[in-house]
C-alpha positions as CSV (number, residue, x, y, z in Angstrom):
1,M,8.4,12.4,90.2
2,I,5.9,13.8,92.7
3,S,2.5,13.8,91.1
4,P,1.3,17.4,90.4
5,D,-2.3,16.3,91.3
6,T,-1.3,15.8,94.9
7,L,0.2,19.3,95.3
8,P,-1.6,22.6,96.0
9,A,-1.6,25.5,93.6
10,L,1.5,27.6,93.2
11,P,1.1,30.7,95.4
12,E,1.2,34.0,93.5
13,S,3.9,35.4,95.7
14,D,6.1,32.4,95.0
15,R,5.4,32.6,91.3
16,Q,6.6,36.2,91.3
17,E,9.7,35.3,93.2
18,I,10.5,32.5,90.7
19,E,9.8,34.7,87.6
20,G,11.9,37.5,89.0
21,F,14.8,35.1,89.6
22,L,14.5,33.6,86.0
23,D,14.4,37.1,84.5
24,R,17.7,37.9,86.2
25,L,19.2,34.5,85.2
26,W,18.3,35.2,81.6
27,M,19.8,38.7,81.6
28,E,23.0,37.7,83.5
29,A,23.8,34.2,82.2
30,G,21.9,34.1,78.9
31,L,20.5,30.7,79.6
32,S,18.4,28.9,77.0
33,E,14.6,28.6,77.2
34,H,15.0,24.9,77.9
35,T,17.2,25.5,80.9
36,L,15.0,28.3,82.3
37,A,12.0,26.0,81.9
38,A,13.8,23.3,84.0
39,Y,14.5,25.9,86.7
40,R,10.9,27.0,86.6
41,S,9.6,23.4,87.0
42,D,12.0,22.5,89.9
43,L,11.2,25.7,91.8
44,S,7.5,25.6,91.2
45,Q,7.3,22.0,92.4
46,F,9.1,22.8,95.6
47,A,7.0,26.0,96.2
48,R,3.8,23.9,95.8
49,W,5.1,21.3,98.2
50,L,6.0,24.1,100.7
51,A,2.5,25.6,100.3
52,G,1.1,22.3,101.6
53,R,3.1,22.8,104.7
54,G,2.0,26.4,105.1
55,C,5.4,27.8,104.1
56,S,6.8,30.0,101.3
57,L,10.0,29.8,99.2
58,R,11.5,32.7,101.1
59,Q,10.7,31.2,104.5
60,A,12.0,27.7,103.8
61,G,14.8,26.4,106.0
62,Q,17.2,23.6,105.8
63,A,14.8,21.2,107.5
64,D,12.2,22.0,104.8
65,L,14.6,21.2,102.1
66,L,15.8,18.0,103.7
67,A,12.2,16.8,104.1
68,Y,11.4,17.7,100.5
69,L,14.4,15.9,99.2
70,A,13.6,12.8,101.3
71,H,10.0,12.9,100.0
72,R,11.3,13.2,96.4
73,A,13.9,10.5,96.8
74,G,11.4,7.7,96.5
75,N,9.9,9.1,93.3
76,A,12.8,10.6,91.3
77,K,16.1,9.3,89.9
78,A,19.3,10.5,91.4
79,R,20.1,12.6,88.4
80,S,16.7,14.4,88.6
81,A,17.1,14.9,92.3
82,A,20.6,16.4,91.7
83,R,19.2,18.8,89.1
84,G,16.4,19.8,91.4
85,L,18.8,20.6,94.3
86,S,21.0,22.5,91.9
87,S,18.0,24.7,90.9
88,L,17.2,25.3,94.6
89,R,20.9,26.1,95.4
90,R,21.1,28.7,92.7
91,F,17.8,30.3,93.7
92,Y,18.8,30.6,97.4
93,R,22.3,31.9,96.6
94,F,20.6,34.6,94.5
95,Q,18.3,35.4,97.4
96,V,21.3,35.8,99.7
97,R,23.2,37.9,97.1
98,E,20.2,40.2,96.8
99,G,19.8,40.7,100.5
100,R,16.5,38.9,100.7
101,R,17.8,36.3,103.0
102,R,20.7,36.1,105.5
103,D,21.3,32.4,105.1
104,D,21.4,29.8,102.3
105,P,19.4,26.7,103.4
106,T,21.1,24.6,100.8
107,A,24.7,25.4,101.9
108,R,25.2,22.3,104.0
109,I,23.2,19.9,101.8
110,D,25.4,17.6,99.7
111,S,24.3,16.7,96.2
112,P,23.5,13.1,95.5
113,K,26.4,11.0,94.1
114,L,25.9,10.1,90.5
115,G,27.3,7.1,88.9
116,R,28.7,7.8,85.5
117,P,27.1,5.4,82.9
118,L,29.4,3.9,80.3
119,P,28.7,5.1,76.8
120,K,27.2,2.4,74.5
121,A,29.8,1.6,71.8
122,L,29.1,-0.2,68.6
123,T,31.5,-2.9,67.5
124,E,33.6,-2.4,64.4
125,A,31.4,-4.8,62.5
126,E,28.3,-2.9,63.5
127,V,29.8,0.3,62.4
128,E,30.7,-1.2,59.0
129,A,27.1,-2.4,58.6
130,L,25.8,1.0,59.5
131,L,28.1,2.7,57.0
132,D,27.1,0.3,54.3
133,A,23.3,0.8,54.9
134,P,22.6,4.0,52.8
135,D,21.9,3.4,49.0
136,T,24.8,5.4,47.5
137,R,23.2,5.2,44.1
138,T,20.9,8.0,45.1
139,A,21.9,11.6,45.9
140,L,20.4,11.4,49.4
141,G,22.0,8.0,50.1
142,L,25.4,9.3,49.0
143,R,25.0,12.3,51.3
144,D,24.0,10.1,54.2
145,R,27.0,7.7,53.7
146,T,29.3,10.7,53.6
147,L,27.7,12.1,56.8
148,L,28.1,8.8,58.6
149,E,31.7,8.4,57.4
150,L,32.6,11.9,58.6
151,V,31.1,11.5,62.1
152,Y,32.9,8.2,62.6
153,A,36.2,9.2,61.0
154,C,36.4,12.5,63.0
155,G,34.4,11.7,66.2
156,L,32.2,14.8,65.7
157,R,29.4,16.0,67.9
158,V,26.2,16.3,66.0
159,S,26.3,20.1,66.6
160,E,29.8,20.2,65.0
161,L,28.7,18.1,62.1
162,I,25.7,20.2,61.0
163,A,27.6,23.5,61.5
164,L,30.5,22.4,59.2
165,T,31.1,24.7,56.3
166,L,33.1,24.2,53.1
167,P,36.0,26.4,54.2
168,Q,36.5,24.2,57.2
169,L,37.5,21.3,54.9
170,N,41.0,20.9,53.6
171,L,40.9,17.7,51.4
172,R,44.4,18.3,50.1
173,Q,45.8,18.1,53.6
174,G,43.2,15.7,54.8
175,V,42.0,17.7,57.9
176,V,38.8,19.3,59.1
177,R,38.8,22.5,61.2
178,V,36.1,21.8,63.8
179,T,34.5,24.5,66.0
180,G,33.5,22.8,69.3
181,K,32.1,23.8,72.6
182,G,33.0,27.3,73.7
183,N,33.9,28.2,70.1
184,K,37.2,26.3,70.6
185,E,38.8,25.1,67.3
186,R,40.6,21.9,66.7
187,L,42.1,20.2,63.6
188,V,41.0,16.6,63.1
189,P,42.5,14.2,60.5
190,L,40.0,13.2,57.9
191,G,41.4,9.8,56.8
192,E,41.6,8.6,53.2
193,E,38.3,6.6,53.2
194,A,36.2,9.5,54.6
195,A,38.0,12.0,52.3
196,G,37.1,9.9,49.3
197,W,33.4,9.9,50.2
198,V,33.5,13.7,50.8
199,E,35.0,14.3,47.4
200,R,32.4,12.0,45.7
201,Y,29.6,13.7,47.6
202,L,30.8,17.2,46.7
203,G,31.1,16.3,43.1
204,Q,27.8,14.3,42.6
205,S,25.3,14.5,45.4
206,R,25.6,18.0,46.9
207,P,24.9,19.9,43.7
208,A,21.9,17.7,43.0
209,L,20.4,18.3,46.5
210,L,21.0,22.1,46.4
211,R,19.2,22.4,43.0
212,G,21.0,25.6,42.1
213,R,20.8,27.2,45.5
214,V,24.0,28.5,47.2
215,S,25.1,27.4,50.7
216,D,28.3,27.3,52.6
217,Y,27.2,24.4,54.8
218,L,28.7,21.1,53.9
219,F,25.4,19.3,54.6
220,P,22.7,21.8,53.6
221,G,19.0,21.0,54.3
222,R,16.0,22.7,52.8
223,G,16.7,26.2,51.5
224,G,20.4,25.9,52.1
225,A,20.1,26.0,55.9
226,P,22.1,23.4,57.8
227,L,20.5,20.0,58.6
228,T,18.8,19.8,62.0
229,R,19.7,17.5,64.8
230,Q,16.4,15.8,64.5
231,A,17.0,15.1,60.8
232,C,20.5,13.5,61.6
233,W,19.0,11.4,64.4
234,H,16.2,10.2,62.2
235,R,18.5,9.2,59.3
236,I,20.9,7.4,61.6
237,K,18.1,5.5,63.4
238,R,16.7,4.4,60.1
239,Y,20.0,3.1,58.8
240,A,20.7,1.3,62.2
241,L,17.5,-0.6,61.7
242,A,18.4,-1.5,58.2
243,A,21.8,-2.7,59.4
244,G,20.2,-4.9,62.0
245,I,21.4,-2.9,65.0
246,R,18.8,-3.3,67.7
247,S,20.4,-1.3,70.5
248,P,19.5,2.4,70.9
249,I,21.6,4.6,68.7
250,S,22.1,8.3,68.0
251,P,24.7,10.5,66.2
252,H,26.6,10.5,69.5
253,T,26.9,6.7,69.3
254,L,29.4,7.0,66.4
255,R,31.4,9.5,68.4
256,H,31.6,7.0,71.2
257,A,32.6,4.3,68.7
258,F,35.3,6.6,67.3
259,A,36.9,7.0,70.7
260,T,36.6,3.4,71.8
261,H,37.9,1.9,68.6
262,L,41.0,4.3,68.7
263,L,41.8,3.2,72.2
264,N,41.2,-0.5,71.4
265,H,43.8,-0.1,68.7
266,G,46.4,1.4,71.0
267,A,45.8,5.2,70.6
268,D,47.2,7.4,73.4
269,L,44.5,8.8,75.7
270,R,45.7,12.4,75.3
271,V,45.5,12.1,71.5
272,V,41.9,10.9,71.8
273,Q,41.3,13.8,74.2
274,L,42.5,16.3,71.6
275,L,40.6,14.7,68.7
276,L,37.3,14.7,70.7
277,G,37.9,18.3,71.9
278,H,37.6,17.5,75.6
279,S,39.0,20.2,77.8
280,D,39.4,17.8,80.7
281,L,41.2,14.5,80.4
282,S,38.8,13.0,83.0
283,T,36.0,13.3,80.4
284,T,38.0,11.2,78.0
285,Q,39.0,8.6,80.6
286,I,35.5,7.1,80.6
287,Y,36.4,5.5,77.3
288,T,39.2,3.6,78.8
289,H,36.5,1.7,80.9
290,V,34.7,0.8,77.7
291,A,37.8,-0.4,76.1
292,R,38.8,-2.4,79.2
293,A,35.3,-4.0,79.3
294,R,35.8,-5.1,75.7
295,L,39.2,-6.6,76.4
296,Q,37.8,-8.5,79.4
297,Q,35.0,-9.8,77.2
298,L,37.5,-11.0,74.6
299,H,39.7,-12.5,77.3
300,G,36.8,-14.4,78.7
301,E,35.8,-15.7,75.3
302,H,39.1,-16.8,74.0
303,H,41.6,-17.3,76.8
304,P,41.9,-20.9,78.1
305,R,41.6,-19.7,81.7
306,G,39.1,-16.9,80.9
């Protein structure tokens, strides 16, 4: 990143331009505070860089943007550069739409090409070690074992996991009704092993953890509210260390493992797409590369001409 210490102060006129743009974004698109903060940071940094050249946001041309992106290229990763350009593109399109500019200086600037990193997938042995890590003799350990089993058995996003309610479970039929991105619902098979742990958790651990309180959430936290993302991440990281897993791990790692292991065992790609809740098959296809990499590794280790 460009060091803030080397840039002049943000001109007041540019600050007002940025805040007016963000107010409209918030009203029209309902963007989160985190997203708005990212826009504010990208635009403010560009405005300060322009101020050092005696130029304002509204006056900037394509040559200014290209010079800025070239300057930034040596200090920022491609993904950060692409996000910065996306912020500028949205800002200048807004300027044109509002009649404040006739031209969009970002119109003929291509976004940097981003390589798509392969998700880190745990081996089946590592998953077994992780699932075995909680002490199921305690109420908290039994809850955590059930939580881990459910994420791995159903390939859930952490947001889907913590939002699960009791009516979404059908243990008799062995399915979970999951509400994913865009409020789209999908039915995911639970599996006998995971269903067994859920039944045990509901009968033993959950009542003890609720202490008489009432909650519809499958995994309630304090006061009956759902567990937080941070709590899930902390618990999984703790059990990964106990299981001897040294690679970085998160709740999403088990979702990656779910998809990769299904493909390794011959599952159809479109079935995996449906189970993951991906609207686009191309999003799921990245897992075929992970599975292929594993097959190549096994071939190299065991084939006489590997």
